[in-house]
N, CA, C and O of each residue as an XYZ file, in Angstrom:
616
protein
N      -9.684      1.648    -18.907
C      -8.752      3.143    -18.237
C     -10.164      3.790    -19.027
O     -10.957      3.160    -19.727
N     -10.193      5.026    -18.729
C     -10.868      6.110    -19.724
C     -10.147      6.765    -19.875
O      -9.144      6.865    -19.168
N     -10.483      7.635    -21.134
C      -9.262      8.907    -21.490
C      -9.288     10.440    -21.108
O      -8.646     11.354    -21.626
N     -10.404     10.496    -19.830
C      -9.962     11.686    -19.636
C      -8.454     12.291    -18.902
O      -7.443     11.778    -18.423
N      -8.998     13.746    -19.143
C      -7.360     14.350    -18.369
C      -7.036     14.479    -17.114
O      -6.065     15.146    -16.756
N      -7.719     13.932    -16.411
C      -8.057     13.617    -14.326
C      -8.426     12.188    -14.653
O      -9.229     11.601    -15.378
N      -7.169     11.804    -13.511
C      -7.332     10.471    -12.873
C      -8.334     10.356    -11.787
O      -8.471     11.275    -10.980
N      -8.945      9.418    -11.734
C     -10.469      9.273    -10.202
C     -10.167      7.632    -10.213
O      -9.643      6.983    -11.119
N     -10.626      7.197     -9.014
C     -10.529      5.762     -8.893
C     -11.021      4.851     -9.385
O     -10.822      3.729     -8.920
N     -11.727      5.027    -10.355
C     -12.319      3.946    -11.335
C     -10.792      4.122    -12.793
O     -10.806      3.733    -13.961
N      -9.816      4.766    -12.098
C      -8.700      4.658    -13.233
C      -7.330      3.442    -12.703
O      -6.234      3.038    -13.092
N      -8.322      3.253    -11.556
C      -6.856      2.505    -11.256
C      -6.870      1.234    -10.673
O      -7.562      1.071     -9.668
N      -6.021      0.017    -11.278
C      -5.824     -1.613    -11.110
C      -5.144     -1.419    -10.564
O      -4.230     -0.623    -10.780
N      -5.424     -2.445     -9.107
C      -4.680     -2.889     -8.353
C      -3.782     -4.514     -8.503
O      -4.421     -5.513     -8.832
N      -2.756     -4.568     -8.311
C      -2.522     -5.810     -8.586
C      -1.125     -6.399     -6.835
O      -0.032     -5.958     -6.481
N      -2.046     -7.527     -6.281
C      -1.829     -8.350     -4.960
C      -1.042     -8.931     -5.179
O      -1.532     -9.482     -6.165
N       0.429     -9.575     -5.043
C       1.454     -9.965     -5.404
C       0.976    -10.539     -6.684
O       0.841     -9.521     -7.364
N       0.654    -11.490     -7.397
C       0.454    -11.791     -8.701
C      -1.690    -12.450     -8.949
O      -2.223    -13.253     -9.715
N      -2.127    -11.702     -8.028
C      -3.711    -11.757     -8.011
C      -4.272    -10.584     -8.271
O      -3.985     -9.678     -7.488
N      -5.112    -10.301     -9.293
C      -5.703     -8.864     -9.485
C      -6.678     -8.943     -8.509
O      -7.350     -9.965     -8.370
N      -6.831     -7.877     -7.762
C      -7.989     -7.852     -6.618
C      -8.703     -6.213     -6.844
O      -8.094     -5.161     -7.039
N      -9.807     -6.382     -6.765
C     -11.030     -4.662     -7.014
C     -10.250     -4.519     -5.742
O      -9.426     -5.368     -5.400
N     -10.494     -3.521     -5.094
C     -10.797     -3.243     -4.087
C     -11.643     -1.916     -3.620
O     -11.254     -0.941     -4.262
N     -12.457     -1.663     -2.894
C     -13.300     -1.108     -2.804
C     -12.806      0.737     -1.750
O     -13.326      1.841     -1.587
N     -11.611      0.054     -1.350
C     -10.841      1.455     -1.385
C      -9.155      0.769     -0.685
O      -8.842     -0.267     -0.098
N      -8.276      2.223     -1.233
C      -6.927      1.226     -0.403
C      -6.422      2.623     -0.297
O      -6.951      3.598     -0.831
N      -5.040      2.633      0.655
C      -4.520      3.959      1.437
C      -3.229      3.970      1.533
O      -2.953      3.308      2.533
N      -2.226      4.385      1.008
C      -0.899      4.285      1.144
C      -0.605      6.008      2.184
O      -1.095      7.125      2.018
N       0.154      5.609      2.963
C       0.365      6.412      3.982
C       1.851      6.772      4.132
O       2.298      6.160      5.103
N       2.605      7.386      3.656
C       4.525      7.745      4.368
C       4.311      8.303      5.363
O       3.397      9.119      5.480
N       5.313      7.896      6.522
C       5.853      8.389      7.732
C       7.249      8.860      7.473
O       8.314      8.263      7.628
N       7.002     10.051      7.047
C       9.039     10.526      6.887
C       9.449     11.662      7.990
O       9.118     12.848      8.023
N      10.621     10.602      9.254
C      10.645     11.646     10.086
C      11.474     12.874     10.303
O      11.572     13.609     11.286
N      12.147     12.904      8.919
C      12.749     13.744      8.615
C      12.587     15.349      9.223
O      11.471     15.858      9.329
N      13.771     16.036      9.586
C      13.188     17.683     10.111
C      14.691     18.159     10.195
O      15.795     17.616     10.141
N      13.957     20.062     10.433
C      15.216     20.553     10.330
C      16.218     20.175     11.455
O      16.075     19.160     12.137
N      17.303     21.109     11.614
C      18.183     20.730     12.723
C      18.230     21.832     13.143
O      18.099     22.825     12.428
N      18.458     21.863     14.573
C      18.562     23.437     15.358
C      19.723     23.882     16.351
O      19.944     23.334     17.431
N      20.346     24.828     15.889
C      21.233     25.121     16.709
C      20.991     26.553     17.297
O      20.807     27.590     16.661
N      21.039     26.348     18.875
C      20.324     27.406     19.714
C      19.019     27.976     19.321
O      18.733     29.168     19.431
N      18.152     26.942     18.801
C      16.610     27.171     18.520
C      16.551     27.826     17.158
O      15.587     28.486     16.771
N      17.748     27.577     16.398
C      17.846     28.185     14.756
C      17.732     27.449     14.033
O      18.210     26.512     14.672
N      17.345     26.859     12.711
C      17.359     26.142     11.974
C      19.118     26.033     11.471
O      19.911     26.938     11.212
N      19.273     24.725     11.471
C      20.909     25.311     10.837
C      21.168     23.591     10.072
O      22.070     22.784     10.296
N      20.134     23.507      9.251
C      20.109     22.158      8.495
C      19.030     21.136      8.419
O      17.979     21.376      9.014
N      19.163     20.048      7.772
C      18.584     18.883      7.388
C      18.848     17.876      8.170
O      20.046     17.592      8.176
N      17.912     16.957      9.109
C      18.092     15.346      9.463
C      17.615     14.620      8.806
O      16.439     14.871      8.540
N      18.153     13.500      8.262
C      17.478     12.492      7.448
C      16.419     11.661      8.909
O      17.035     11.167      9.853
N      15.100     11.629      8.886
C      14.621     10.191     10.386
C      14.186      9.140      9.534
O      14.258      9.085      8.306
N      13.689      8.244     10.404
C      13.209      7.216      9.978
C      11.843      7.436      9.038
O      11.003      8.335      8.999
N      11.985      6.426      8.441
C      10.582      6.237      7.398
C       9.627      5.046      7.327
O      10.202      3.957      7.345
N       8.511      5.020      7.262
C       8.029      3.728      7.064
C       6.604      4.147      6.160
O       6.316      5.339      6.055
N       5.918      3.311      5.653
C       4.652      3.611      4.881
C       3.728      2.434      5.639
O       4.254      1.513      6.264
N       2.314      2.589      5.501
C       1.441      1.688      5.945
C      -0.004      2.261      5.330
O      -0.026      3.486      5.210
N      -1.192      1.561      4.931
C      -2.052      1.895      4.089
C      -3.231      0.680      4.687
O      -2.900     -0.121      5.562
N      -4.513      0.687      4.124
C      -5.248     -0.443      4.402
C      -6.196     -0.397      3.244
O      -6.449      0.575      2.533
N      -6.736     -1.762      3.167
C      -7.367     -1.946      1.826
C      -8.553     -2.266      2.151
O      -8.547     -3.072      3.081
N      -9.884     -1.902      1.683
C     -11.246     -2.367      1.951
C     -11.609     -3.068      0.453
O     -11.355     -2.547     -0.633
N     -12.252     -4.349      0.657
C     -12.634     -5.326     -0.275
C     -14.208     -5.932     -0.094
O     -14.669     -5.950      1.047
N     -14.747     -6.257     -0.835
C     -15.829     -6.958     -0.938
C     -15.372     -8.255     -0.572
O     -14.193     -8.609     -0.527
N     -16.797     -9.229     -0.204
C     -16.407    -10.588      0.323
C     -15.986    -11.391     -0.961
O     -15.217    -12.315     -0.696
N     -16.363    -11.234     -2.520
C     -15.599    -11.969     -3.587
C     -14.452    -11.732     -3.381
O     -13.728    -12.704     -3.166
N     -13.941    -10.578     -3.369
C     -12.515    -10.479     -3.642
C     -11.160    -10.775     -2.195
O      -9.987    -11.123     -2.068
N     -12.010    -10.467     -1.604
C     -11.851    -11.367      0.258
C     -11.413    -12.773     -0.256
O     -10.246    -13.160     -0.214
N     -12.452    -13.498     -0.744
C     -12.022    -14.630     -0.768
C     -11.420    -14.846     -2.001
O     -12.225    -15.592     -2.558
N     -10.519    -14.658     -2.758
C      -9.196    -14.624     -3.553
C      -8.343    -14.427     -3.051
O      -7.306    -15.075     -3.194
N      -8.500    -13.402     -2.245
C      -6.925    -13.128     -1.129
C      -7.160    -14.603     -0.182
O      -6.367    -15.525      0.003
N      -8.196    -14.467      0.188
C      -8.190    -15.987      1.302
C      -7.599    -17.324      0.866
O      -7.259    -18.248      1.605
N      -7.531    -17.255     -0.606
C      -7.299    -18.356     -1.217
C      -5.669    -18.263     -0.974
O      -5.066    -19.250     -0.553
N      -5.191    -17.394     -1.176
C      -4.118    -17.038     -1.253
C      -3.374    -17.522      0.194
O      -2.426    -18.305      0.118
N      -3.847    -17.018      1.548
C      -3.741    -17.152      2.334
C      -3.856    -19.003      3.034
O      -3.289    -19.439      4.036
N      -4.566    -19.573      2.297
C      -4.848    -21.423      1.997
C      -3.591    -21.825      1.905
O      -2.925    -22.417      2.755
N      -3.372    -21.576      1.135
C      -2.261    -22.188      0.335
C      -0.633    -22.131      0.873
O       0.221    -23.000      0.695
N      -0.485    -20.841      1.578
C       0.577    -20.294      2.769
C       0.545    -21.104      3.982
O       1.541    -21.528      4.567
N      -1.004    -21.337      4.408
C      -1.036    -22.477      5.275
C      -1.841    -21.999      6.496
O      -2.509    -22.584      7.349
N      -1.349    -20.004      6.123
C      -2.446    -19.809      7.360
C      -2.580    -17.876      7.036
O      -1.739    -17.540      6.202
N      -3.254    -16.955      7.430
C      -3.163    -15.397      7.061
C      -1.707    -15.476      7.502
O      -0.888    -15.820      6.650
N      -1.260    -15.174      8.831
C      -0.112    -15.096      9.383
C       0.959    -15.736      7.925
O       1.187    -14.781      7.181
N       1.336    -16.489      7.622
C       2.069    -17.289      6.679
C       2.059    -16.739      5.617
O       3.164    -16.918      5.106
N       1.278    -16.026      4.834
C       1.379    -15.287      3.923
C       2.356    -13.938      3.867
O       2.186    -12.828      4.372
N       3.630    -14.553      2.919
C       4.528    -13.819      2.740
C       4.529    -12.102      2.230
O       3.625    -11.914      1.416
N       5.170    -11.103      2.471
C       4.972     -9.869      2.080
C       5.486    -10.064      0.568
O       6.326    -10.846      0.123
N       4.717     -9.114     -0.057
C       4.341     -8.932     -1.367
C       4.302     -7.661     -1.388
O       4.091     -6.780     -0.555
N       4.679     -7.732     -3.113
C       4.675     -5.934     -3.563
C       2.759     -5.884     -3.952
O       1.898     -6.743     -4.140
N       2.798     -4.203     -3.921
C       1.211     -3.955     -4.262
C       1.518     -2.934     -5.314
O       2.297     -2.062     -4.928
N       0.962     -2.793     -6.946
C       1.268     -1.600     -7.867
C      -0.259     -0.854     -8.276
O      -1.335     -1.164     -8.787
N       0.222     -0.028     -7.865
C      -1.411      1.090     -8.603
C      -0.166      1.714     -9.924
O       0.969      2.150    -10.118
N      -1.636      1.274    -10.622
C      -1.306      1.874    -11.810
C      -3.058      2.766    -12.811
O      -4.132      2.296    -13.187
N      -2.660      3.656    -12.837
C      -3.636      4.663    -13.335
C      -3.086      5.137    -14.667
O      -1.860      5.179    -14.771
N      -3.960      5.561    -15.869
C      -3.458      6.519    -17.028
C      -4.910      6.667    -17.556
O      -5.847      5.887    -17.729
N      -4.629      8.451    -17.805
C      -5.733      8.496    -19.087
C      -5.109      9.246    -19.849
O      -4.337      8.788    -20.691
N      -5.360     10.737    -19.674
C      -3.951     11.825    -20.593
C      -2.686     11.374    -19.857
O      -1.633     11.055    -20.408
N      -2.932     11.389    -18.511
C      -1.725     11.365    -17.628
C      -1.524      9.815    -17.398
O      -2.131      8.969    -18.055
N      -0.565      9.509    -16.346
C      -0.232      8.723    -16.153
C       0.494      8.215    -14.743
O       1.611      8.676    -14.509
N      -0.066      7.331    -13.846
C       0.384      7.378    -12.413
C       0.967      5.950    -11.798
O       0.113      5.218    -11.297
N       2.029      5.592    -11.792
C       2.243      3.898    -10.983
C       3.132      4.608     -9.745
O       3.957      5.518     -9.663
N       2.471      3.643     -8.814
C       2.987      3.595     -7.357
C       3.043      2.418     -6.789
O       2.059      1.795     -6.390
N       4.854      1.847     -6.687
C       4.593      0.935     -6.126
C       5.244      0.574     -4.877
O       6.381      1.041     -4.810
N       4.783     -0.308     -3.572
C       4.987     -0.471     -2.829
C       5.516     -1.990     -2.695
O       4.992     -2.937     -3.281
N       6.477     -2.069     -1.955
C       7.539     -3.468     -1.895
C       7.355     -4.004     -0.357
O       7.239     -3.214      0.580
N       7.342     -5.273     -0.208
C       7.071     -5.874      0.752
C       5.709     -5.693      1.665
O       5.850     -5.266      2.810
N       4.715     -5.933      1.295
C       3.542     -5.204      1.894
C       3.318     -6.840      3.337
O       3.336     -8.071      3.338
N       3.212     -6.176      3.899
C       2.485     -7.383      4.723
C       1.275     -7.056      5.524
O       1.116     -5.983      6.107
N       0.446     -8.027      5.517
C      -0.611     -7.531      5.895
C      -0.875     -8.086      7.358
O      -0.194     -8.900      7.980
N      -2.238     -7.327      7.817
C      -2.720     -7.520      9.159
C      -4.395     -7.243      9.202
O      -4.961     -6.150      9.169
N      -5.019     -8.640      9.290
C      -6.472     -8.123      9.221
C      -7.038     -7.418     10.204
O      -7.250     -8.122     11.192
N      -7.389     -6.226     10.331
C      -7.906     -5.233     11.396
C      -9.979     -5.505     11.487
O     -10.631     -5.707     12.512
N     -10.346     -5.435     10.487
C     -12.161     -5.552     10.562
C     -12.435     -6.747      9.575
O     -12.494     -6.469      8.377
N     -12.592     -7.930      9.934
C     -12.766     -8.932      9.599
C     -14.168     -8.790      8.782
O     -14.474     -9.281      7.695
N     -15.059     -7.806      9.820
C     -16.437     -7.879      8.831
C     -16.787     -6.765      9.328
O     -16.485     -6.120     10.332
N     -17.651     -6.611      8.236
C     -18.347     -5.038      8.707
C     -19.898     -5.228      7.910
O     -20.007     -5.301      6.686
N     -21.016     -5.287      8.848
C     -22.165     -5.723      8.412
C     -23.362     -4.527      9.204
O     -23.419     -4.055     10.339
N     -24.090     -4.382      8.146
C     -24.682     -3.124      8.065
C     -26.067     -3.597      7.476
O     -26.342     -3.635      6.277
N     -26.929     -3.965      8.568
C     -28.686     -4.329      8.294
C     -29.129     -3.565      7.817
O     -29.635     -3.746      6.710
N     -29.144     -2.366      8.426
C     -30.102     -1.043      8.216
C     -30.000     -0.694      6.733
O     -30.997     -0.382      6.081
N     -28.320     -0.776      6.027
C     -28.369     -0.576      4.862
C     -28.064     -1.785      3.881
O     -27.053     -1.980      3.206
N     -29.115     -2.471      3.980
C     -29.296     -3.831      3.505
C     -28.710     -4.013      1.715
O     -28.328     -5.075      1.222
N     -28.764     -3.033      1.194
C     -28.430     -3.024     -0.191
C     -26.683     -2.865     -0.641
O     -26.233     -2.830     -1.787
N     -26.122     -2.809      0.308
C     -24.478     -2.419      0.611
C     -23.697     -3.943      1.235
O     -23.833     -4.286      2.409
N     -22.991     -4.635      0.357
C     -22.333     -5.572      0.811
C     -21.292     -5.765      1.841
O     -20.616     -4.823      2.253
N     -21.154     -7.031      2.279
C     -20.429     -6.786      3.201
C     -18.785     -6.445      3.408
O     -18.041     -7.233      2.824
N     -18.199     -5.464      4.100
C     -16.800     -4.726      3.651
C     -15.704     -5.613      4.554
O     -16.012     -5.989      5.685
N     -14.546     -5.882      4.031
C     -13.506     -6.666      4.977
C     -12.235     -5.574      4.950
O     -11.886     -5.081      3.877
N     -11.737     -5.318      5.891
C     -10.703     -4.359      6.043
C      -9.515     -4.963      6.485
O      -9.553     -5.608      7.532
N      -8.431     -4.854      5.835
C      -6.952     -5.337      6.317
C      -5.834     -4.216      6.050
O      -5.638     -3.571      5.020
N      -5.087     -4.167      7.411
C      -4.442     -3.167      7.155
C      -2.826     -3.993      6.289
O      -2.762     -5.205      6.081
N      -1.969     -3.241      6.005
C      -0.356     -3.770      6.163
C       0.194     -2.631      5.921
O      -0.183     -1.531      5.517
N       1.865     -3.459      6.486
C       2.603     -2.339      6.573
C       3.788     -2.578      5.587
O       4.135     -3.749      5.436
N       4.550     -1.455      4.795
C       5.623     -1.754      3.932
C       6.810     -1.988      4.688
O       7.331     -1.243      5.518
N       7.271     -3.425      4.191
C       8.538     -4.020      5.149
C       9.424     -4.266      4.286
O      10.232     -5.131      4.626
N       9.634     -3.572      2.768
C      10.542     -4.204      1.911
C      11.744     -3.244      1.784
O      11.471     -2.048      1.884
N      13.110     -3.606      1.568
C      13.830     -2.487      1.464
C      13.892     -1.735      0.489
O      14.754     -0.864      0.369
N      12.671     -2.051     -0.627
C      13.108     -1.261     -1.865
C      11.793     -0.096     -1.415
O      11.599      0.939     -2.052
N      11.224     -0.389     -0.570
C      10.141      0.306      0.197
C       9.031      1.161     -1.030
O       8.388      0.426     -1.779
N       8.896      2.414     -1.144
C       8.265      2.763     -2.774
C       8.681      3.397     -3.776
O       9.505      4.291     -3.582
N       8.331      3.176     -4.805
C       9.003      4.109     -5.927
C       7.311      4.740     -6.217
O       6.198      4.469     -5.767
N       7.938      5.837     -7.356
C       6.737      6.618     -7.472
C       7.097      7.008     -8.987
O       8.169      7.604     -9.102
N       6.227      6.720    -10.418
C       6.382      6.868    -11.430
C       8.004      6.581    -11.606
O       8.808      7.448    -11.948
N       8.427      4.808    -11.223
C       9.467      4.597    -11.053
C      10.823      5.219    -10.280
O      11.918      4.684    -10.454
N      10.662      6.399     -9.408
C      11.598      6.827     -8.641
C      11.470      6.437     -7.408
O      10.335      6.389     -6.933
N      12.498      6.106     -6.690
C      12.512      5.558     -5.288
C      12.318      6.776     -4.528
O      12.787      7.864     -4.863
N      11.434      6.510     -3.231
C      11.191      7.354     -2.120
C      13.022      7.549     -1.639
O      13.701      8.544     -1.385
N      13.323      6.082     -1.681
C      14.484      6.345     -0.568
C      16.113      6.607     -1.368
O      16.033      5.907     -2.377
N      16.877      6.978     -1.366
C      18.173      7.368     -1.527
C      18.725      5.771     -1.750
O      18.391      5.159     -0.735
N      19.190      5.179     -2.358
C      20.471      4.716     -2.769
C      21.351      4.361     -1.884
O      22.096      3.390     -2.017
N      21.330      5.154     -0.878
C      22.737      5.488     -0.118
C      22.182      4.861      1.381
O      22.830      4.239      2.223
N      20.572      5.306      1.396
C      20.208      4.926      2.504
C      19.873      3.265      2.753
O      19.485      2.908      3.865
N      20.046      2.283      1.658
C      19.765      0.912      1.924
C      20.564      0.361      1.586
O      20.483     -0.853      1.775
N      21.709      0.857      0.944
C      22.932     -0.247      0.220
C      23.542     -1.285      1.006
O      24.210     -2.183      0.493
N      23.259     -1.151      2.629
C      23.704     -1.825      3.348
C      22.875     -2.885      3.931
O      23.393     -3.693      4.702
N      21.503     -2.959      3.595
C      20.290     -3.702      4.337
C      20.655     -4.965      3.424
O      21.322     -4.966      2.389
N      19.957     -6.189      4.170
C      19.836     -7.043      3.497
C      18.703     -7.437      2.639
O      17.578     -7.232      3.095
N      18.842     -8.087      1.214
C      18.231     -8.298      0.396
C      17.405     -9.494      0.656
O      17.904    -10.617      0.725
N      15.751     -9.184      0.846
C      15.210    -10.639      1.217
C      14.332    -11.081      0.221
O      13.799    -12.186      0.314
């Protein structure tokens, strides 16, 4: 970890399940469909809407192979159980984001560009957050406990 006052991609460590994976790029997007309620065309409150989260992981072949070993142990890529992902970065400030129950889906198995020979192959894997604990940001859950209290634990 660096010791600057700002965070960069070089300050982020990624853990997928129990395996440390170095990624070239990773994203996490939250979709929250909450919105203002309206009465006679005028805002009159707030309605909680459905939430979801998804992202993508781009990694080189060496790290793709490490993830592939986990798929092999599970019997197939589709047999991989959902796993938790944690992003952690610390310099003078700290950021910890956790996504619970990430289900993988390979989208770009290969990205090879022979014109740019110095660049390695890239593999892109999308994922969707399916766990009831959803996302925590610096230890604070995105969802209120009341929103998930009747959902089954898996």
